[in-house]
C-alpha positions as CSV (number, residue, x, y, z in Angstrom):
1,M,140.8,59.2,-160.3
2,Q,137.7,57.1,-158.9
3,Q,136.2,54.6,-161.1
4,Q,132.6,55.5,-162.0
5,D,129.9,52.5,-160.6
6,S,128.5,50.3,-163.3
7,R,125.0,51.1,-161.9
8,R,124.6,54.4,-162.6
9,H,123.9,52.8,-166.5
10,I,121.3,50.8,-165.5
11,P,118.2,51.8,-168.1
12,R,115.5,53.7,-166.3
13,T,112.2,52.2,-165.4
14,D,110.3,55.3,-167.6
15,T,113.2,54.2,-170.2
16,L,112.1,50.4,-170.4
17,L,108.7,51.2,-170.3
18,A,108.9,53.7,-174.0
19,L,110.6,50.8,-175.6
20,P,108.7,49.6,-178.1
21,E,108.5,45.9,-177.4
22,V,107.4,46.9,-174.0
23,A,104.7,49.2,-175.1
24,G,103.5,46.5,-177.4
25,A,103.0,43.7,-174.1
26,R,100.3,45.6,-172.9
27,S,98.1,44.1,-175.4
28,R,98.8,40.7,-173.2
29,V,99.6,41.2,-170.0
30,A,99.0,43.6,-167.5
31,G,101.1,46.8,-166.4
32,H,102.0,45.1,-162.6
33,V,103.5,41.9,-164.5
34,I,105.6,44.3,-167.2
35,M,107.4,46.8,-164.1
36,S,107.5,43.2,-161.9
37,V,110.0,41.9,-165.5
38,I,111.2,45.3,-165.3
39,R,112.3,45.7,-161.7
40,S,113.3,42.1,-161.3
41,A,116.0,42.7,-164.7
42,Q,116.9,46.2,-163.0
43,E,117.9,44.2,-159.5
44,R,119.6,41.7,-161.1
45,A,121.9,44.4,-162.8
46,R,122.5,45.8,-159.5
47,A,123.8,42.0,-158.2
48,G,125.8,41.6,-160.7
49,E,124.2,38.8,-162.2
50,I,123.8,40.9,-165.7
51,S,125.0,43.8,-166.8
52,P,123.5,47.0,-167.7
53,E,123.7,46.6,-171.1
54,E,122.1,43.5,-171.0
55,V,119.0,44.7,-169.3
56,E,116.8,46.1,-172.0
57,A,117.2,42.5,-173.8
58,V,116.4,40.6,-170.9
59,V,113.2,42.7,-170.4
60,V,112.2,42.6,-174.2
61,A,113.0,38.8,-174.5
62,E,111.0,37.8,-170.8
63,L,108.0,39.9,-171.8
64,A,107.8,37.9,-174.9
65,A,108.0,34.9,-173.3
66,A,105.5,36.1,-170.6
67,T,102.0,34.3,-170.8
68,T,99.0,35.0,-168.4
69,S,98.1,31.6,-167.7
70,T,100.7,29.0,-165.6
71,Q,99.1,26.1,-166.3
72,T,101.5,24.4,-169.3
73,P,99.9,22.2,-171.9
74,V,101.0,18.7,-171.7
75,L,101.2,15.7,-174.2
76,N,99.2,13.0,-172.1
77,A,101.8,10.2,-172.8
78,T,101.4,7.6,-170.0
79,G,98.5,5.8,-171.3
80,V,96.0,6.9,-168.8
81,V,92.8,7.8,-170.4
82,V,91.3,10.3,-167.8
83,H,94.2,11.7,-165.5
84,T,93.5,13.6,-162.7
85,N,96.4,15.3,-162.4
86,L,96.0,16.7,-166.2
87,G,92.9,17.9,-165.8
88,R,90.7,14.7,-166.8
89,A,88.9,15.1,-170.0
90,P,90.4,17.0,-172.6
91,L,87.6,19.0,-174.5
92,S,86.5,18.0,-177.6
93,P,86.9,21.0,-180.5
94,V,82.8,21.5,-180.6
95,A,83.2,21.6,-176.3
96,V,86.7,24.3,-177.0
97,E,84.3,26.6,-179.6
98,A,81.1,26.8,-177.6
99,L,83.5,27.7,-174.4
100,I,84.5,30.6,-176.5
101,L,81.5,31.9,-177.9
102,A,80.2,31.9,-174.4
103,A,83.2,33.7,-173.1
104,G,80.8,37.0,-174.7
105,Y,77.7,38.3,-173.5
106,V,75.4,35.4,-173.9
107,D,72.0,34.5,-173.3
108,V,72.3,32.1,-170.2
109,E,69.2,33.1,-168.3
110,L,68.1,35.6,-171.0
111,D,64.7,34.8,-173.8
112,L,65.8,37.3,-176.6
113,D,62.1,36.4,-177.8
114,T,60.4,38.3,-175.0
115,G,63.4,40.2,-173.5
116,T,62.3,38.6,-170.0
117,R,64.7,36.6,-167.6
118,S,64.6,32.4,-168.7
119,K,66.0,29.1,-166.7
120,R,69.8,28.9,-166.4
121,G,71.2,26.0,-167.8
122,R,67.9,24.9,-170.0
123,G,70.0,24.3,-173.1
124,T,72.3,21.8,-171.1
125,R,69.1,20.3,-169.2
126,A,67.9,19.4,-172.9
127,A,71.0,17.9,-173.9
128,L,71.7,15.7,-171.0
129,L,67.6,14.3,-171.4
130,A,68.2,13.7,-175.3
131,A,71.6,12.0,-174.4
132,C,70.1,9.8,-171.9
133,P,66.0,9.3,-172.0
134,A,66.1,6.9,-169.4
135,A,65.9,10.2,-167.6
136,E,62.5,12.2,-166.6
137,E,64.4,15.2,-165.1
138,A,68.3,16.2,-165.7
139,L,70.2,19.2,-163.6
140,A,74.1,19.9,-164.4
141,V,76.1,21.5,-161.0
142,N,79.6,22.3,-160.9
143,N,81.3,19.1,-159.7
144,G,80.5,15.6,-159.1
145,A,80.9,15.8,-155.0
146,A,78.5,18.8,-155.5
147,A,75.6,16.6,-156.8
148,L,76.2,14.4,-154.1
149,V,75.7,16.8,-151.7
150,L,73.1,18.6,-152.9
151,A,71.1,15.1,-153.5
152,T,71.9,14.4,-149.6
153,T,71.3,17.7,-148.5
154,T,67.8,17.8,-150.0
155,L,66.7,14.5,-149.6
156,A,68.3,13.6,-145.5
157,A,69.7,16.7,-143.8
158,G,69.1,16.1,-140.3
159,R,68.0,12.7,-141.0
160,E,69.9,9.7,-141.9
161,V,71.3,8.1,-145.2
162,V,71.5,4.4,-145.5
163,I,74.6,3.0,-146.8
164,S,76.9,-0.3,-147.2
165,R,80.2,0.3,-145.0
166,G,82.1,-1.2,-148.3
167,E,81.1,1.9,-149.7
168,L,82.4,4.7,-147.6
169,I,85.3,5.6,-150.0
170,E,88.3,7.8,-150.4
171,I,89.7,9.1,-153.2
172,G,92.2,11.3,-154.2
173,A,93.7,14.1,-152.6
174,G,92.2,13.0,-149.0
175,F,88.8,13.2,-150.1
176,R,86.4,10.9,-148.1
177,L,83.0,10.5,-148.5
178,P,82.1,10.2,-145.3
179,D,83.1,13.2,-144.4
180,L,81.1,14.9,-147.3
181,I,78.0,13.7,-146.4
182,A,78.0,14.4,-142.9
183,S,78.8,18.2,-143.7
184,T,75.2,18.3,-145.1
185,G,74.0,17.8,-141.4
186,A,72.8,14.2,-142.3
187,R,73.7,11.4,-140.4
188,L,75.4,7.9,-141.8
189,R,73.7,5.0,-140.9
190,E,76.2,2.2,-142.1
191,V,74.9,-1.4,-142.9
192,G,76.9,-4.6,-143.4
193,T,80.3,-4.6,-143.1
194,T,83.0,-4.3,-145.9
195,N,83.1,-7.0,-148.1
196,R,79.6,-8.2,-147.5
197,T,76.8,-6.4,-147.3
198,H,73.4,-7.7,-148.0
199,L,69.4,-6.9,-148.7
200,H,67.9,-7.9,-144.8
201,D,70.8,-5.1,-143.8
202,Y,69.6,-2.5,-145.9
203,A,65.9,-3.8,-144.6
204,A,66.7,-3.4,-141.1
205,A,68.1,-0.1,-141.0
206,I,65.2,1.7,-142.7
207,G,63.0,3.3,-140.2
208,P,61.2,6.8,-139.3
209,D,64.5,8.9,-139.7
210,T,65.8,7.6,-143.3
211,G,65.8,9.9,-145.6
212,C,67.0,8.4,-148.5
213,I,69.4,4.9,-149.6
214,L,72.7,5.5,-151.2
215,K,74.9,3.4,-153.3
216,V,78.0,4.6,-154.0
217,H,80.0,2.6,-157.3
218,P,83.4,2.4,-155.7
219,S,86.5,4.7,-157.1
220,N,89.8,3.4,-157.5
221,F,89.6,-0.3,-155.9
222,R,88.1,-3.9,-156.3
223,V,87.2,-5.7,-153.6
224,T,87.4,-9.8,-154.5
225,G,87.1,-12.9,-152.9
226,F,84.3,-13.4,-149.9
227,T,82.4,-10.8,-151.1
228,S,78.6,-10.0,-151.7
229,G,76.7,-6.7,-152.7
230,V,72.9,-5.4,-153.4
231,S,72.0,-4.6,-157.0
232,V,70.4,-1.2,-157.5
233,R,67.1,-3.3,-159.4
234,E,67.0,-5.0,-155.6
235,L,67.2,-1.8,-153.3
236,S,64.8,0.1,-155.5
237,A,62.1,-2.5,-155.1
238,L,62.9,-2.1,-151.1
239,S,63.2,1.6,-151.4
240,A,59.8,1.8,-153.3
241,E,58.6,-0.5,-150.4
242,H,59.3,1.9,-147.9
243,G,58.9,5.0,-149.7
244,V,62.8,6.1,-149.5
245,P,64.3,7.7,-152.1
246,L,67.4,5.1,-153.6
247,V,70.0,7.3,-154.7
248,V,73.2,6.2,-157.3
249,D,76.3,7.5,-157.3
250,L,77.7,6.7,-160.5
251,G,81.0,8.5,-160.2
252,S,82.5,8.2,-163.8
253,G,80.0,9.8,-166.2
254,L,79.3,6.8,-167.9
255,L,76.0,7.4,-170.3
256,A,74.6,4.4,-171.8
257,P,76.8,1.0,-171.9
258,D,80.4,0.4,-173.2
259,P,81.5,-3.0,-174.8
260,V,85.2,-1.5,-173.9
261,L,83.9,-1.3,-170.3
262,P,81.9,-4.4,-169.6
263,D,81.5,-4.1,-165.3
264,E,81.1,-0.3,-165.5
265,P,77.8,1.2,-164.7
266,D,76.1,3.6,-166.7
267,A,73.1,6.2,-166.2
268,A,70.3,4.3,-168.7
269,T,70.9,1.1,-167.5
270,T,70.5,2.3,-163.5
271,L,67.4,4.4,-164.3
272,A,66.5,1.5,-165.6
273,D,66.7,-0.5,-163.2
274,G,65.2,1.6,-160.6
275,A,67.1,4.4,-158.9
276,D,65.2,7.1,-158.0
277,V,68.5,9.9,-158.6
278,I,72.1,8.7,-159.8
279,T,74.9,11.7,-160.0
280,A,77.9,11.7,-161.9
281,S,81.1,14.0,-163.2
282,G,80.8,15.5,-166.2
283,D,85.1,15.4,-166.8
284,K,85.4,11.6,-166.8
285,L,83.8,9.6,-168.9
286,L,81.6,11.7,-170.3
287,G,84.4,13.4,-171.7
288,G,83.4,17.5,-170.9
289,P,84.1,20.1,-168.9
290,Q,83.9,19.1,-164.8
291,A,80.3,19.0,-163.8
292,G,78.0,17.4,-161.1
293,I,75.5,15.9,-163.4
294,V,71.6,14.5,-162.1
295,L,69.6,12.6,-163.7
296,G,66.6,10.5,-162.2
297,R,62.8,11.0,-161.3
298,A,61.4,14.6,-162.2
299,Q,60.1,15.0,-158.8
300,T,63.3,14.2,-157.0
301,V,65.8,16.0,-158.9
302,L,63.2,19.6,-159.3
303,S,63.2,19.4,-155.6
304,M,67.3,19.4,-155.5
305,A,66.7,22.4,-158.4
306,R,64.3,24.1,-156.0
307,H,67.0,23.9,-152.5
308,P,68.3,26.7,-151.8
309,L,71.7,25.3,-152.0
310,A,71.2,24.6,-155.6
311,R,72.5,28.2,-156.4
312,A,75.7,28.1,-154.3
313,V,76.7,25.0,-156.2
314,R,75.5,26.3,-159.7
315,M,77.3,26.0,-163.0
316,D,78.7,29.0,-164.9
317,K,78.2,30.2,-168.5
318,L,81.3,28.5,-169.4
319,A,80.9,25.0,-168.4
320,L,77.5,24.8,-169.6
321,A,78.6,25.9,-173.2
322,A,81.2,23.4,-172.9
323,L,78.9,20.2,-171.2
324,E,76.2,21.3,-174.0
325,A,78.1,21.0,-176.8
326,T,80.1,17.8,-175.4
327,L,76.4,16.3,-175.1
328,S,75.3,17.2,-178.5
329,G,78.3,16.9,-180.6
330,P,80.2,14.3,-182.3
331,R,81.7,12.0,-179.5
332,P,84.9,13.5,-177.5
333,P,88.4,12.6,-177.3
334,V,88.2,10.4,-174.1
335,T,86.1,7.9,-176.2
336,D,87.6,8.5,-178.9
337,Y,91.0,7.1,-176.6
338,L,89.1,4.0,-175.1
339,H,88.0,2.8,-178.6
340,A,91.5,3.8,-180.2
341,D,92.3,0.9,-183.0
342,P,95.3,-1.3,-181.8
343,A,97.1,-1.7,-185.3
344,R,97.3,2.1,-185.5
345,L,98.3,2.3,-182.0
346,R,101.3,0.0,-182.6
347,E,101.8,1.2,-186.4
348,R,102.7,5.0,-184.7
349,T,104.3,3.4,-182.0
350,E,106.8,1.4,-184.1
351,A,107.3,4.5,-186.2
352,L,108.2,6.7,-183.2
353,A,110.6,3.9,-181.6
354,A,112.5,3.7,-185.1
355,A,112.8,7.8,-185.6
356,V,114.6,8.0,-182.1
357,G,116.1,4.6,-181.4
358,G,113.6,3.2,-178.7
359,T,112.0,-0.7,-178.2
360,V,108.5,-1.3,-178.5
361,V,107.2,-2.7,-176.0
362,D,103.5,-4.5,-174.6
363,H,102.0,-1.6,-172.1
364,D,98.4,-1.4,-170.6
365,G,97.1,1.6,-170.1
366,R,94.2,2.5,-167.8
367,V,90.4,4.8,-167.9
368,G,91.9,6.5,-164.4
369,G,89.8,9.3,-163.0
370,G,87.9,6.4,-161.3
371,G,86.0,5.0,-163.7
372,A,86.9,1.0,-164.8
373,P,89.1,0.0,-161.5
374,G,91.7,-2.2,-162.9
375,V,90.8,-3.1,-166.2
376,P,93.5,-2.9,-169.2
377,L,93.6,-1.0,-171.8
378,H,95.8,-3.1,-173.9
379,A,98.2,-1.3,-175.8
380,C,102.0,-1.0,-176.6
381,A,104.7,1.9,-175.8
382,V,108.0,3.0,-176.6
383,R,111.0,2.1,-174.3
384,L,113.2,5.2,-173.0
385,P,116.1,5.3,-170.5
386,E,114.5,6.5,-167.2
387,A,116.6,9.8,-167.5
388,A,114.4,11.1,-170.2
389,A,111.4,11.5,-168.3
390,R,112.2,14.9,-166.3
391,P,113.4,16.7,-169.8
392,L,110.2,15.2,-171.5
393,R,108.5,16.8,-168.6
394,L,110.5,20.1,-169.2
395,G,110.8,20.1,-172.1
396,S,108.5,22.2,-174.9
397,P,106.1,20.9,-175.7
398,A,105.8,19.2,-172.0
399,V,105.4,15.6,-171.9
400,L,104.5,13.2,-169.5
401,P,105.1,9.5,-170.0
402,R,104.9,6.9,-167.3
403,V,107.7,5.9,-165.4
404,H,107.9,2.3,-164.6
405,D,110.7,-0.6,-163.7
406,G,113.7,2.0,-164.2
407,A,112.0,3.0,-168.0
408,T,110.2,5.9,-169.5
409,L,107.3,4.6,-170.9
410,I,105.5,6.6,-173.8
411,D,102.2,5.2,-174.7
412,L,100.2,7.0,-177.8
413,R,96.8,6.4,-177.3
414,C,96.0,9.6,-175.5
415,V,98.0,11.7,-177.9
416,P,96.3,13.2,-180.8
417,E,97.9,11.8,-184.2
418,A,98.4,15.2,-185.3
419,D,101.0,15.9,-182.6
420,D,102.8,12.8,-183.2
421,H,105.3,15.3,-185.2
422,H,105.4,17.6,-182.0
423,L,106.1,14.4,-180.0
424,L,109.0,13.0,-181.9
425,Q,110.6,16.6,-181.5
426,A,110.5,16.8,-178.0
427,V,111.5,12.9,-177.2
428,R,114.7,14.0,-179.4
429,T,115.4,17.1,-177.7
430,A,114.7,14.9,-174.3
431,L,117.3,12.3,-175.6
432,R,120.0,15.0,-176.7
433,G,120.3,16.1,-173.7
434,L,121.2,12.4,-171.6
């Protein structure tokens, strides 16, 4: 007698779709996701990887774990505050709340009093001006590179941008400033050398084709030794003399001086020193969502806002809401982490080390994201075996430590204190598997 093929017992698709757990999953995931899970389980049964009797349980379990995003929340235990690979600045609770409120219909371009169209981003503009009174006008676009592109396009398309050779930088992922500026149709007029540039270098380069002078804050590196540069104040006097606008790209988004970062340029000081326009990122030291911040003289900023390119780089309603809340609300997590109390950090670190059998070692964190390159953030960390790093990254919650000198280091600077218990459980789980 011929044995019956067990594959005949694989549940039919309509049978699986009728399961209460599968029907309930439709409120969380799309129909094609459900079908993909069902077909995958059926194929595994046909291949003999699971039995026909296990298909139903596999489908139910996978749909229970299914999410609509591939992004995994991570506890940042590296000590790097603005970690580009982790999305840079974490949003404050008020920014998250504002983002959620803006997810539905909102008056992003509507005057509710008159029922007519209004100007987009008016609340964010007002918040920027309140946070940086040195600026006459403000504009927010979708990222820092877009802010710089808009500035050079508006002021120097088809003309020259005068810039020091020492400021033609490359940052992460191969992003190069010269390529960005060239894409706007402007021509680079390089002055000085890699390590030394003088005021007379700029003066000699200014001519009828000069669209603007550009000064860029170097990101992620320092040049030391036999060096010289030209200050914003000096360049401002030169630009005023020749009637050429001065654009300063600050990058990090610091709006006012911070004693923790004494050498980091800030928007208020730079504008007071005479810059016509500054550009910066919103998701670095400002502590908000990805955004390009433009602050400066009213005439120049408004000319950028009226340029056709401004429409292509405008912010969406979610980022506008989160940025406004960041500027108007309590200080964001980035600022808290930079100013973390050393004594409290050590207390938390020692408690974690005692609970998991690790040792406490001195550890210097970093600002990250191109802010304050080379400035250490003195603290401490829990030292664990190097082999703990991978299970920590793959655990739940995922924890990203620093791997250094053959050890896994867990720095609590950027871990919210409310998550200390979750971090403890993640470390215990990772160490059990070693």
